[in-house]
C-alpha positions as CSV (number, residue, x, y, z in Angstrom):
1,X,23.9,-13.9,24.3
2,X,25.5,-13.6,20.9
3,X,28.7,-11.5,20.6
4,X,28.2,-8.1,18.8
5,X,30.4,-6.2,16.6
6,X,30.2,-2.9,14.5
7,X,29.5,-2.9,10.8
8,X,32.6,-1.9,8.9
9,X,30.5,0.2,6.5
10,X,28.1,2.1,8.6
11,X,29.2,1.4,12.2
12,X,25.9,-0.1,13.3
13,X,26.0,-2.8,16.0
14,X,25.4,-6.1,14.5
15,X,25.7,-9.9,15.5
16,X,29.3,-11.1,15.0
17,X,28.1,-14.0,13.0
18,X,26.1,-11.8,10.5
19,X,27.3,-12.1,6.9
20,X,25.6,-8.8,6.0
21,X,24.6,-5.6,7.9
22,X,20.8,-5.7,8.4
23,X,20.9,-1.8,8.4
24,X,23.0,-0.9,5.3
25,X,23.3,-4.4,3.7
26,X,27.1,-4.2,3.5
27,X,28.7,-7.7,3.5
28,X,31.0,-8.4,6.4
29,X,34.2,-9.6,5.0
30,X,36.5,-11.9,7.0
31,X,40.2,-11.8,6.9
32,X,40.5,-15.4,5.6
33,X,43.0,-14.3,2.9
34,X,45.6,-13.2,5.5
35,X,45.1,-16.4,7.4
36,X,45.7,-18.4,4.2
37,X,48.9,-16.5,3.3
38,X,50.2,-17.0,6.9
39,X,49.5,-20.7,6.8
40,X,51.2,-21.1,3.4
41,X,54.3,-19.2,4.7
42,X,54.5,-21.4,7.8
43,X,54.0,-24.6,5.7
44,X,56.7,-23.6,3.3
45,X,59.0,-22.9,6.3
46,X,58.4,-26.3,7.8
47,X,58.9,-28.0,4.5
48,X,62.1,-26.1,3.9
49,X,63.4,-27.1,7.3
50,X,62.4,-30.7,6.8
51,X,64.0,-30.8,3.3
52,X,67.2,-29.3,4.6
53,X,67.6,-32.0,7.2
54,X,70.6,-31.7,9.6
55,X,73.3,-31.3,6.8
56,X,76.1,-28.9,7.4
57,X,78.5,-27.1,4.9
58,X,81.1,-29.7,3.9
59,X,84.4,-29.1,2.1
60,X,84.5,-31.3,-1.1
61,X,87.5,-29.8,-2.9
62,X,90.1,-27.1,-2.4
63,X,92.6,-25.3,-4.7
64,X,94.3,-23.5,-1.9
65,X,98.0,-24.2,-1.2
66,X,99.0,-27.8,-0.2
67,X,99.4,-27.1,3.5
68,X,95.9,-25.5,3.6
69,X,94.4,-28.3,1.6
70,X,95.8,-30.9,4.0
71,X,94.6,-29.0,7.0
72,X,91.0,-28.7,5.5
73,X,90.9,-32.3,4.4
74,X,91.3,-33.3,8.0
75,X,88.3,-31.2,9.0
76,X,85.8,-31.5,6.0
77,X,83.1,-29.8,8.1
78,X,83.9,-26.4,9.6
79,X,82.4,-22.9,10.1
80,X,84.4,-20.9,7.5
81,X,86.0,-21.5,4.1
82,X,88.3,-19.6,1.8
83,X,89.1,-18.8,-1.8
84,X,89.5,-22.0,-3.8
85,X,87.2,-24.1,-1.6
86,X,84.3,-26.0,-3.0
87,X,81.7,-26.5,-0.3
88,X,78.5,-28.6,-0.5
89,X,75.3,-27.9,1.4
90,X,71.8,-29.4,0.7
91,X,72.8,-30.7,-2.7
92,X,74.4,-27.3,-3.9
93,X,78.2,-27.0,-4.4
94,X,79.6,-23.4,-4.1
95,X,83.1,-22.4,-5.0
96,X,84.6,-19.0,-4.1
97,X,86.9,-18.8,-7.1
98,X,88.5,-15.4,-6.4
99,X,88.4,-12.1,-4.5
100,X,89.9,-9.1,-6.2
101,X,90.0,-5.3,-6.1
102,X,89.1,-3.0,-9.0
103,X,89.4,0.7,-9.7
104,X,86.5,0.4,-12.0
105,X,86.3,0.8,-15.8
106,X,85.4,3.5,-18.3
107,X,82.9,5.8,-16.5
108,X,82.0,3.3,-13.7
109,X,84.3,4.0,-10.9
110,X,84.2,3.7,-7.1
111,X,83.9,6.8,-4.9
112,X,87.1,8.6,-3.9
113,X,89.0,6.7,-1.3
114,X,87.2,3.5,-2.1
115,X,87.7,0.4,-4.3
116,X,85.4,-2.2,-5.7
117,X,85.7,-5.6,-4.1
118,X,84.8,-8.4,-6.5
119,X,83.9,-11.9,-5.4
120,X,83.7,-14.5,-8.2
121,X,81.6,-17.6,-7.5
122,X,80.6,-20.8,-9.3
123,X,77.4,-22.5,-8.1
124,X,76.6,-26.1,-9.1
125,X,73.1,-27.5,-8.5
126,X,73.4,-31.2,-7.7
127,X,70.0,-31.4,-6.0
128,X,66.9,-32.8,-7.7
129,X,65.1,-29.6,-8.3
130,X,65.7,-26.0,-9.5
131,X,67.2,-23.4,-7.2
132,X,66.9,-19.7,-7.3
133,X,70.0,-17.5,-6.8
134,X,69.6,-13.8,-5.9
135,X,72.5,-11.4,-5.5
136,X,70.5,-9.6,-2.9
137,X,68.7,-12.5,-1.1
138,X,71.2,-15.3,-1.3
139,X,74.3,-13.3,-0.2
140,X,75.2,-11.5,3.0
141,X,78.5,-9.7,3.3
142,X,80.6,-8.0,6.0
143,X,83.8,-5.9,5.4
144,X,85.8,-5.4,8.5
145,X,82.8,-6.6,10.5
146,X,80.5,-4.0,9.0
147,X,77.4,-5.1,7.0
148,X,77.7,-4.1,3.4
149,X,75.3,-4.1,0.5
150,X,75.9,-5.3,-3.0
151,X,77.2,-2.5,-5.3
152,X,75.7,-2.7,-8.8
153,X,78.4,-0.4,-10.2
154,X,81.1,-2.8,-9.1
155,X,79.4,-5.7,-11.0
156,X,79.1,-3.5,-14.2
157,X,82.8,-2.6,-14.0
158,X,83.8,-6.3,-13.7
159,X,82.4,-7.1,-17.1
160,X,81.2,-10.5,-15.7
161,X,77.6,-11.5,-15.2
162,X,75.9,-11.2,-11.8
163,X,74.6,-14.0,-9.7
164,X,70.9,-13.9,-10.3
165,X,68.6,-16.4,-11.8
166,X,67.4,-20.0,-11.7
167,X,69.8,-22.9,-11.9
168,X,68.3,-26.1,-13.1
169,X,69.1,-29.5,-11.5
170,X,72.5,-30.7,-12.7
171,X,73.5,-27.2,-14.1
172,X,75.9,-24.4,-13.0
173,X,76.0,-20.7,-12.7
174,X,79.0,-18.5,-12.7
175,X,79.3,-14.8,-11.9
176,X,80.4,-12.0,-9.7
177,X,79.0,-10.1,-6.7
178,X,80.6,-6.8,-6.0
179,X,80.9,-4.5,-3.0
180,X,82.4,-1.0,-2.4
181,X,85.1,-0.7,0.4
182,X,87.6,1.7,1.8
183,X,91.0,1.3,0.1
184,X,92.5,0.1,3.4
185,X,89.9,-2.6,4.0
186,X,91.3,-5.9,5.5
187,X,88.7,-8.6,6.1
188,X,85.8,-9.9,4.1
189,X,83.1,-12.4,5.2
190,X,80.5,-13.5,2.7
191,X,77.6,-15.9,3.3
192,X,75.7,-17.8,0.7
193,X,72.3,-19.4,1.4
194,X,71.3,-22.1,-1.0
195,X,67.8,-22.4,0.5
196,X,66.3,-19.4,2.1
197,X,63.6,-21.6,4.0
198,X,66.2,-24.0,5.4
199,X,68.0,-21.1,7.1
200,X,71.5,-22.5,6.6
201,X,74.4,-20.8,4.8
202,X,78.0,-21.3,3.7
203,X,80.5,-18.8,5.1
204,X,83.5,-17.8,3.1
205,X,86.3,-15.6,4.7
206,X,89.1,-13.6,3.1
207,X,91.8,-11.4,4.4
208,X,94.2,-9.1,2.5
């Protein structure tokens, strides 16, 4: 016996295989589009994971003090990096050039009791294809272990471009991402993800 269902238009009971309702003539649409979207998302995720391989963040250069440079040179692959380190992951090299505080400029200032924390980055695309950088999607930050969101006012006050756009193969991007923090903040952790689908990131840490 054939499985039955209800018509989406009039509610009449019809055969599940029916393409149109024999009572009202309404076509019975199937959710093929949702399945196609789901399949594409899964496929992109798999391709991203395959393309990412088993690579890990690797220190390729450091402008920190000599002692720190010698120490990191002995361990080129580690969990966290600092200001002045250039780190490579999946063909993308990222340098945290500086971390600074700002009281704002002109009419763009932080709230009372807070400061702007500005993180200056340089991103170099050494892969064979374009990469997309988003100040919202590519970065994740924690100040004193609390999740914090990008502050557009901080970037505006810096006078430096923000980190958004496409970086062609062999090209670079320079800019700032900014946050708002209490004046007595101590520790910053910021993660950059070169490839969203690969699910891997580079972690930079800074302490005042």
